[in-house]
N, C-alpha and C positions, 0 to 999 in steps of 0.2 A: 189783574191785580185788585181792582176795586171790588170784584166779587169775592176774592179770597179773604180779604180782611173781615167782612161780616161773618163769614163762615168760621174763621179762626176765633173771632170773639164769641160766637155761639158755642163753640167747643169748650172754651175756657169757662164760660158762664155755667154750662152744664156740669163741668168738672167740679167747680167750687160749690155748686148746689148739692152735690153728692158728698155728704159728710163721710161716708164710708171710704170713698175713693181718696178723699183728702187725708184721712187718718192713715190709710195704708201707704200713702205716698210720703207723708212727712212725719206724723206722730209716731208710728210704729218703728221706722228706722231710727229716729232720734232716741226713743226709749231704749232700743236694743243697743245702740252705740254707747249710750250712757251706762247701761248695765254692764256691758263687756269692759268698758273702761274702769268701772269700779272693781270688777273681778280681777283684772290684770294689774291694778294698782297704777294706772297711768296718772302722771303728775303728782303722785304721792311721794313723800320723802322716803318711806320704806316700802318698796315694791315687794311683791311676793305675798305668801300666806301670812295671816295675822290672827293669832288666837286659835290655832288648832287645839282642841281639848285633849289633854293627856293626863291621866291619873298617875299620881306618885304616892307610893306607900314607903315611908321611912321607918324601917324596923330596927335601925341601928342607933345606938347612943354615941357612936364615934363622932367627934366634931367634923371629921371629913365628910360624913354623910350629910350633915346640915349645910356644909359649904356647897356640896354638889346640888342639893335641893335649891339653894338660893341661886345657883348658876342657871338651873333649869327655869326658875321663875323669871330670871332676867332676860331669857331668850324671847324676843318679841313675837317670833313666829309661833310660839306655843302658849297655850292657856293651861296652866297647871292646876289640877283639881286634887286637893288633899283631904277634903271633907265630904261627907254625905249625910243624908237624913233631912228631915224637915227643919224649918227655921227654929223650932222650939227644942229640937233634939239633934242638933248637929254634932257630929263626932268625927274623929280622924278615920280615914279609910284604913281597912286592914286587908291583908292579902286574900283571905277567904271570901271577902265581899266583892272582889274585883270581877271574877268570872260571871257570877249571876248578873251583876250590873251591866257588863259588856254584852250579855246575851239578850237582855230584855228589849222589848220594842221601843224605838225612839231613844236608844241609849244616849246618855250625855257624853260618853267618850267611847272610842273604839281602840285606844292604845293606852298602855299602862307600863310604868317603870316601877319595879320593886327594888328598893335598896335594902338588902337583907342584913341580918344581924352580923354576918361575917363578911361585910363589904371589904373590910381590911382584916385579915386573919394573921395570927402569929404562927400559923402552920405553913402557909404558902405565901409566895411573893406575888403581889398584884392585886387587882380589884375584882370584885364579884358583884354582878348585877343581874336582874331578871327583866325580860321584855315580853309583855303579853300583847297580843294583837287580834283584831277582828278585821282583816284587810279586805273590806268589801269593794274598795276602789284602789286600783293600782297606782294612780297618780297621787292620791292622798297618802298611801302607804310609803311610797318612795320619798315624798316630801318630809314626812315625819321621821323616817329613818335617817335622812340626811341631817335634819336639824338636831336630832338626838346624838348622832355620832359627832357632829361638830362640837356640841356643848360638852359632851363627856370627854372627848379626846383633848379639848382645849383645857380641861381641868385635870386631866390624867397626870400631868407632871407633878403637881403639888400632892395629889392623892398618892401617887407612886412613892414620893419621898416619905410620906407618912407610913406607907406600907413597909418601906425599908426600915424605918425606925422601930415599928412594932416587931418586925421579924428579928432585928438585931437585939432588941431588948429581951426577946424570948430566948435568944441564944447566949447573950452575954450577961443578962441581968441588968437591972437599973444602974447600979454603980459602974459596971463595966461599960455600959453604953455612954454614960456621962463622961467617963475618962476618955473613951474613944473620940467622942465629939469634941472634947476640949483639946485633945492633941491634934485632931484634924483642923480645928479652927485656928490653932496657933500656926500650923504649917501653911495654911492658905493665906492667913494674914501676913506672914513673913514673906511668902513668895510673891504676892500680888499687891502688897501695900494696903490691904484692907483693914478695917477696924475689927479687932478680934472679937469684941463683944457682939457686934452686929452679925458677924459670921456665925458665932456660936448660937445666937438666937435663931438665925435662919436654919441651921442644922437641927436644932431642937424642934423647930416647927415643921420639919420635913422638907425644907426647900434645898434641893441638891443641884439646882441649876438646870433641871430638865426643861423648864419653860424657855430658857434661853436657847437651849439646843433645838427646840422645836421651831422657834422663830428664826433661828439662824439658818436652818436647813430647809425651811419651807420654800417650795418652788424649785429645789435643786434637782428634782426628778424631771426628765424630759417631758413627761405628761402633766407636769404641774402638781403632782402629788407630793406632799411633804415626805422627806426621806425617812422620818421617824414614825410615820403613821403605821407602817407594818409592825414596828416594835410595840407601839402602844396597843395595836389591835390584838397582839398576842398576850400582852400583859393584862389587858382589861377583858375579863371573861364575862360574856353576856349570854345567859341562858334564855333562849327564845321559845315561846310557846304560842301557837295559833289557837286561840280559844274557840273560835267559830269558823266553820267552813273549811276545816283542814282536809276533809274527805270529799269535797266538792269537785266534780269533774268539770273541766273547762271553766275555771273560776271567773275569768275576765268576762266572758260572754254571759255567765249567770248573773253577774253584777250589773251588766249593762242592759240586758234585754227588757227588764221591767220598765225602764225609762222610755225606751223606744216604743214599747207596746202602748203605754198609757197616752203618749203624745199622739200616735196615730188614731187611737180610739177617740180622743177628744175631738179631733178634726172630723172624723166620720160621723159621730153622734151629733155634733153641732150642725153639720150640714143636713143631717136627717131631721133635726128639730125645725130648721128653717123651712122645711117642706110644708109646714103649716100655712105659710104665706101663699104658696102655690095652690093649695087646696082651697084656701079662702077665695083667691082670685078666680078659680075655676067654678065657684059656686057649690062645691061639694058639701060644705058645712050646712048651707041652707037646706039641701036635700036630706042630709042626715038628721038635722034637727026637726024636720017635718015628720020624720019617722019616730017611733018610740025610743029615741036616743037622747041622752042628756049631754050637756057640755062636759060635765065631770067624766062621763064614760068615754067621751072622745079624747080628753086629755090623758086619762089613765091608760087607754089603749095605746096612745103614742108613747107613754112612759114604758109600758111593758114591752112594746116593740123595740124601743131603744135598748132596754136591758137585754133582751134576747139577742139582738143583733150584736151588741157589745160583747156578750158572753161568747158567741160563736167566733167573732173576730179575734178576741184575745186567745182563746184556746187554739185556734188555727195558727196564730203567730207564735205561740209558745211551742207547739208541736213542730212547726217549721224550724224554729231556732234549735230545738233538740236534734232534728235531723241534720241541719247544716253545721252546727257548732258543737254537738255532743252534749248539750245540756240534759241533765236527768229530769225529764218532765213526767214521764208515765208513773214512776213510783209515788209521785206527789200529786197526781191528777185530781183526786177528790177534794183535797184542801185547796189546791190551786184554783179549781173551778169555783169553790165557794168565795174565795177572795175576788175572783173575776166578776162574780155576780154583784158584789158590793161595790167594786170599782166601776162597773158598767152602770150601776144605778146612780152613783154620784156624778158620773160624766153625763148621763142622760138628763139628770136634773139641771146640770149646768147648761146644757143645750136648750132645755125648756125655758129656763130663766132668760136666756138671750132672746129667744123668740117672743117671750112675753114683754120684754122691755124695749126691744128695737121697733122702729117704725116701719122698716122695710127689710126685705131679705138682704139687700146690699149692706145696710147698716148692721144687721146681725152678723153677716159674714166678716165685715171689717172688724167689728168688736171682738168676734171670736178669735180671729187671727192674732190680734194684739194680746188678748188675755191668755190664750193657750201658749203663745211663745213666752210670755212673762212668767206664767206658772211653771212651765217646763224649765226655764232658766233658774229661777230661785228655788224651785222644788227639788232640784238635784238630778233632773233628767239629763242635763248637759254637763254640769260640773259638780265636783264634790262640794257639798254645802260648807264643809269646814274650811275650804279655801277662799270663800267669799268674805267680804267685809262683815263685821259683827252686826251692823245695823241691818244688813240684808238678811243675815241668818235668822233674825228675829221674826221675819215674815214667812220663812220657809214652812213652818208647821201649820200655817193657816191655809195651805194649798192642798187640794185633793191629790195633786201629783205626788207630793211628799208621802202621804199616807198610803196611797196605792202602791208606791214603790216599797214602802216598809212592809206591806203585806206580801208582795211578790218575793222580796228578799227573805222575809221570815219563813216562807215555804221552801223556796229553792236553795237559798244559801244557808240558812240557820237550821232548817229541818224542824221548825217549831210545831207543837201540837195545837189542836183546836183551842184548848184553854189558853195557851200563850198568845194566840192570834186574836182572842176576843177583844182586847183593847183597840186594835186596829180596825176590826170589823165594826165595833161600836162607834168609833169616830167617823168612819165612812158612812155608817147608817145615819148618824146624827147630821152630817153634812147633807145627805140626801133629803132627810125630813125637813130641815130648815129651808134649803133652797127650793124644794118642791112646794112648800107652803107659800113662800113668797111668789113663786111662779104662778100658782093657781090664783092667788089673790090678784096678781097683775092681769092674768087672763080674764078674770071676771069683771075687771074694771076697764079692760081695753076693748079694742074693736076687732079682734081677730075673728070673732063670730058674727060681726056685723055685715 
């Protein structure tokens, strides 16, 4: 026992001297637990999604449309967007603007509701709405659909009453409708002891008691579904249109494969970059520098090796995904390969920066694990960004994971052209240039060649 205690103390001392081991054991799990807790809304008053962006175009002058828009804005799970343009030239969204905005790279919204001019018509009974979507993520799409249906159907009774008034006025004329409402108000007031003026005002406003019917029958269905939901689903006509990805084969796999690929690539290229430490310890750099080889040439050869390796890995992963899940890769292979080159360059520069700033391969490995998991989580490789808290969403676009996935989705999901992909390629190229500049500066000041 006396011999075991010193050995045990020695192991703990070695462990706490290894900063990489300590971070992997404590810091990384703590950060991931905190991040998951924020995403799932643990200990928050309002759990679930908060602020999923949805564009709304109100093309109707009917007061019912304005009430529906206010109801959508009041839904905490949605962030309603009604304007577009720069700060100096803001204007209300129009329906023709929706589709181009939803198709562009890094779109501010992937779902839109159009309240058309005939939301309540004197020709038909019921409500008319339009729903546009770019459903790149199934979980996000189902969440938005549920929130919109809840909001619309909860306001459908009042809107339905107004629809009945409009239809009745078209058939009876304004005087006839007023006489009908007055007679009906007198009958209701006499039968139930209500105030006739209040009943008449309610009828004129389109309130026929449908909201009470909904609340009274909610939960009457064995499955917990309101008994009137089918009725309102038939009365509320929603024209749906998938703006992007309607012809994509195997949509779920197409939306997910980019996140998997970029995460695996980051781990592979970070490990490749840390091989600089092994070559230094083996004395390879001293022998290379004794030959007509410069430090810059060694670093750029490592960079080009990482880009080539990353390109091959990504192409193999995408082709394998096409074979396993039916993703259409080959028709898009040239543009996909171009995006892979820029993504591999950004990931390689990330690995080079880790090697330049870390003091040992263990420290580089620990830091890489933490940063890759963090970037994958907030960059959208694991969860839809729109389902994360707003303060986390602000950091998503600062990660190379986000922009790499935008590039992959632009090719495989949206079928974008080279011109449309240029913003993504430019951002990935800028990330590569900035990170590699910092890495080379750190290499020249460090001891990797010493």
